Residue, then its C-alpha position, 0 to 999 in steps of 0.5 A: m445474528k451478526n450483520k455481515g455488511t456492518q462487520f465488513l464496513v467496520e473492518a475496512a474502516a479500521i484498517g483504512a484508519i490504521y493505514v492513514v495513522l501509520t503513514v502520517l505518523f512516520a511521514p518522513l519515511s512514508y513519502g519520496e523516492v526512498q520510502i518505507r511505509f510501515s502502513e504497507a505492512l497491512t497489505i497482507l491483511p487481504f489474505f485474511t479478510p476481503a474487507a482489507i481491500p477497500g480499507l487499504f485503498v481508501g486509507c492510501i488515498i487519504a494518507n496521500l491527501f494528508g501527505g500533500a501528494i499530487p493528483v497523479d500520486i493519489i490516483f496511481g499510488s493508491i491503485a498500486t496498493l489496490i492491485g497489491a491488495v486484490f492479488t494478495y486476496k487471490l492468494r488466500n488459498c496458497n502459502r501465506f508466505l506469498a502474501p507480501i509479493p503482490p504489494i511489493v511488485a505492484n508498488a515497485v513497478i508503479v510508484p517509480f513512474v509516479l516519482r519520475f513523471g509526476y514529481g520529476v525525480n531525476l533518477p533511473i526508473p530501475l534504481m527507483m524500482l529497487t529503492v521502492g521495492v526494498g522499502e516494500i520488502v521491509s514493510c510487507a515481508v519483514i514487518g508484515 
């Protein structure tokens, strides 16, 4: 008989590890006001398995630590990924093409405020919502 707890933990750890590797591997594109995190393609996985929720959250925290992010970014950037993952999971009984929407929206809304008030990026927040949102669309909707 399979131990479901162990399977959940292994799935979460694998998803988190892949998130970290993809983020760090493509670091020049993963950080900044115009970012395309290929690892965000994994944010559709909660549609298929709840283990992806903690995996993505912890993976994002670790990726932000490796990327030299400031504490505000580590916290709120990771919370954006967590919110996207939770709401993607809640859509599991809906059309699968809706799965990319929560991470796109969560990151497009939260990350620009981190960029402005955490990093002092002097661009209009609506413009950064657009640039981050486009990067999320590429990562989540096109690649994911």
